[in-house]
C-alpha positions in Angstrom: 23.1 3.0 -3.1 22.4 5.4 -6.0 19.6 7.8 -5.3 19.1 9.4 -8.7 15.7 7.8 -8.2 14.2 7.6 -11.7 15.3 4.6 -13.8 18.4 4.2 -11.6 17.5 1.4 -9.3 17.3 -2.3 -10.3 14.2 -3.8 -8.5 13.7 -7.5 -7.7 10.1 -8.4 -6.8 9.6 -11.6 -4.8 5.9 -12.5 -5.2 4.1 -11.0 -8.2 0.3 -10.5 -7.1 -2.4 -8.0 -7.1 -0.6 -5.5 -4.6 3.0 -5.8 -6.0 1.4 -5.6 -9.5 -0.5 -2.4 -8.5 2.7 -0.8 -7.1 4.6 -1.7 -10.2 1.9 -0.1 -12.4 2.4 3.2 -10.6 6.1 2.9 -10.8 6.0 2.4 -14.6 3.3 5.0 -15.2 5.4 7.7 -13.4 8.6 6.4 -15.1 10.2 5.9 -11.8 11.6 2.6 -13.2 11.5 0.9 -16.6 10.5 -2.6 -17.4 13.9 -3.7 -18.1 15.1 -2.8 -14.7 12.5 -4.9 -12.9 13.1 -8.6 -12.2 10.4 -11.0 -11.0 10.5 -14.2 -9.1 7.3 -16.1 -8.3 6.6 -19.9 -8.0 3.1 -19.5 -9.6 3.1 -20.1 -13.4 0.1 -17.8 -13.9 2.0 -14.9 -12.1 5.1 -15.8 -14.2 3.2 -15.6 -17.5 1.5 -12.3 -16.5 4.9 -10.7 -15.6 6.4 -11.7 -18.9 3.4 -10.3 -20.7 4.0 -7.1 -18.8 7.6 -6.9 -20.2 9.5 -7.8 -16.9 12.4 -10.0 -16.5 11.3 -13.2 -15.1 13.9 -15.2 -13.1 13.9 -18.7 -11.7 15.3 -18.2 -8.3 15.8 -15.7 -5.4 19.6 -16.2 -5.9 19.2 -15.0 -9.5 17.3 -11.9 -8.2 20.1 -11.1 -5.8 22.7 -11.2 -8.5 20.8 -8.6 -10.5 19.3 -6.0 -8.3 20.1 -3.3 -5.7 16.6 -3.1 -4.3 14.1 -5.9 -3.3 10.3 -5.8 -2.9 9.0 -8.8 -0.8 5.3 -9.3 -1.7 4.6 -13.0 -0.9 2.2 -14.4 1.6 3.4 -13.7 5.3 3.5 -17.4 6.1 6.4 -18.0 3.7 8.6 -15.3 5.1 10.9 -17.7 6.8 11.6 -19.5 3.5 12.1 -16.4 1.6 14.6 -15.0 4.2 16.5 -18.2 4.4 16.9 -18.1 0.6 17.9 -14.4 0.7 20.5 -15.3 3.4 22.5 -17.3 1.0 23.4 -14.5 -1.3 22.4 -11.2 0.2 24.5 -8.3 -0.9 23.4 -5.4 1.3 20.4 -4.6 -0.9 17.6 -2.4 0.5 14.7 -4.7 1.1 11.0 -3.3 1.2 8.4 -5.6 2.4 4.6 -5.3 2.3 3.9 -8.4 4.4 1.3 -7.6 7.0 2.1 -8.3 10.7 5.8 -9.3 10.1 8.0 -7.3 12.3 11.6 -6.1 11.8 12.9 -8.4 14.5 11.7 -11.3 12.4 13.7 -10.2 9.4 16.7 -9.7 11.6 16.3 -13.0 13.5 17.1 -14.8 10.1 19.3 -12.1 8.3 20.8 -9.9 11.1 22.3 -7.3 8.7 19.3 -6.9 6.4 18.2 -3.3 5.6 14.5 -3.6 5.8 11.6 -1.2 5.3 8.2 -2.4 6.4 5.4 -0.9 4.4 1.7 -1.1 5.0 -0.2 0.0 1.8 -3.8 -0.6 1.0 -5.8 -1.9 -1.9 -6.3 1.6 -3.4 -3.0 1.2 -4.8 -4.9 -0.4 -7.7 -6.0 3.1 -8.6 -2.8 4.9 -7.5 -4.7 6.2 -4.4 -3.1 4.1 -1.7 -2.4 5.3 1.7 0.9 3.7 2.9 2.8 3.8 6.1 6.6 2.9 6.1 8.8 1.9 9.0 12.6 1.5 8.4 15.0 -0.6 10.3 17.7 1.4 12.3 20.4 0.3 9.8 18.7 2.0 6.8 20.4 5.2 5.7 18.5 8.4 5.0 19.0 7.7 1.3 17.3 4.3 1.8 14.4 5.8 3.5 14.0 8.6 0.9 14.0 5.9 -1.8 11.3 3.9 0.0 9.2 7.0 0.4 9.5 8.0 -3.3 8.9 4.4 -4.4 5.7 4.1 -2.6 4.5 7.6 -3.7 4.0 6.1 -7.1 0.8 4.6 -5.9 -0.5 7.1 -3.4 0.3 9.0 -0.2 3.1 7.9 2.2 3.8 8.6 5.9 6.8 7.4 8.1 5.7 5.8 11.3 7.4 3.9 14.2 7.0 0.2 14.3 4.9 0.2 17.6 2.2 2.0 15.6 2.1 -0.3 12.6 -0.7 -2.5 14.0 -2.9 0.6 14.4 -2.0 1.7 10.8 -3.0 -1.8 9.6 -6.4 -1.5 11.3 -7.0 2.1 10.1 -5.7 2.2 6.5 -4.8 -1.4 5.7 -8.3 -2.8 6.6 -10.0 0.6 6.4 -11.2 0.4 2.9 -13.3 -2.7 3.7 -15.0 -0.6 6.6 -15.7 2.3 4.3 -17.1 -0.1 1.6 -19.5 -1.4 4.3 -20.6 2.2 5.2 -21.1 3.0 1.5 -23.2 -0.2 1.0 -25.2 0.3 4.1 -26.1 3.9 3.3 -27.1 2.9 -0.2 -29.1 0.0 1.1 -31.1 2.2 3.4 -31.8 4.6 0.6 -32.9 1.7 -1.6 -35.3 0.4 1.2 -36.8 3.9 1.3 -37.5 3.7 -2.4 -34.4 4.7 -4.3 -33.1 2.6 -7.3 -30.1 0.7 -5.8 -27.5 1.6 -8.5 -28.4 5.2 -8.2 -28.2 4.9 -4.4 -24.7 3.3 -4.7 -23.5 6.1 -6.9 -24.9 8.8 -4.6 -23.3 7.0 -1.5 -19.9 6.3 -3.1 -19.5 9.7 -4.9 -20.5 11.5 -1.6 -17.8 9.4 0.3 -15.2 10.4 -2.4 -16.1 14.1 -2.3 -16.2 14.2 1.5 -12.8 12.6 1.8 -11.3 15.1 -0.6 -12.9 18.0 1.3 -11.2 16.6 4.5 -7.9 16.7 2.9 -8.5 20.0 1.3 -9.6 21.6 4.5 -6.5 20.2 6.5 -8.6 17.7 8.4 -10.9 20.4 10.0 -13.9 18.2 10.2 -15.7 20.4 12.7 -15.9 23.3 10.2 -17.0 20.9 7.4 -19.7 19.4 9.6 -20.9 23.0 10.5 -20.8 24.0 6.9 -23.4 21.2 6.0 -25.5 21.4 9.1 -28.5 23.7 9.4 -29.8 24.2 12.9 -32.8 22.1 13.4 -32.3 20.4 10.1 -32.1 16.8 9.1 -28.4 16.8 9.2 -28.3 18.0 12.8 -30.8 15.2 13.7 -28.5 12.6 12.0 -25.4 14.0 13.7 -27.2 13.8 17.1 -28.0 10.2 16.4 -24.3 9.5 15.6 -23.0 11.3 18.6 -25.2 9.4 20.9 -24.7 6.0 19.4 
């Protein structure tokens, strides 16, 4: 498989929805691939029309996809994976397959298509803003070039780590579901400030921007949260009181 990454691969996308659409936006923005090298298959007419408006090649079957591409992105609902794999089986040509289906293990893919080269990916919704955190897990028959391609492909919408499959459920809970938990924390802090008398929109801005800035500081300081906490905390001050409550809860 050619790994002169930019504009070399021909990508087939099975399932064109919010997440695959967000990934493709990053791919196009960074000129990793061009529209004419992206082929879409989806059973939903709205998705087909949207893909056409984006300038992608819209095809009528998975078989057609397999005749055109060297890399495949599976982005359907997890419960239709058997149908997708059974269709892939008929015409699979050793393409690299990248899947963003949550909870579908490599053994499932190999149970239907034993030779498939599969890279599991767990992204998150921040792909919509090119700030996703993705973990990838390749099958043992993927080459180093295949893995490198998958990493570079997903870097178009954020940060990427490689993780072993036994840890993917933990990754799903931490970064896949994580945004919803942080949204709730942001909302709860803003609501508390609102109850204390602050305008709600202003409270939400204060809470969200504080979360964003804090996250950037954690990355900038190489995850040294102890130092960051000390930098904010005055002995005997309100931050120390708050930290004590959190530590004892």
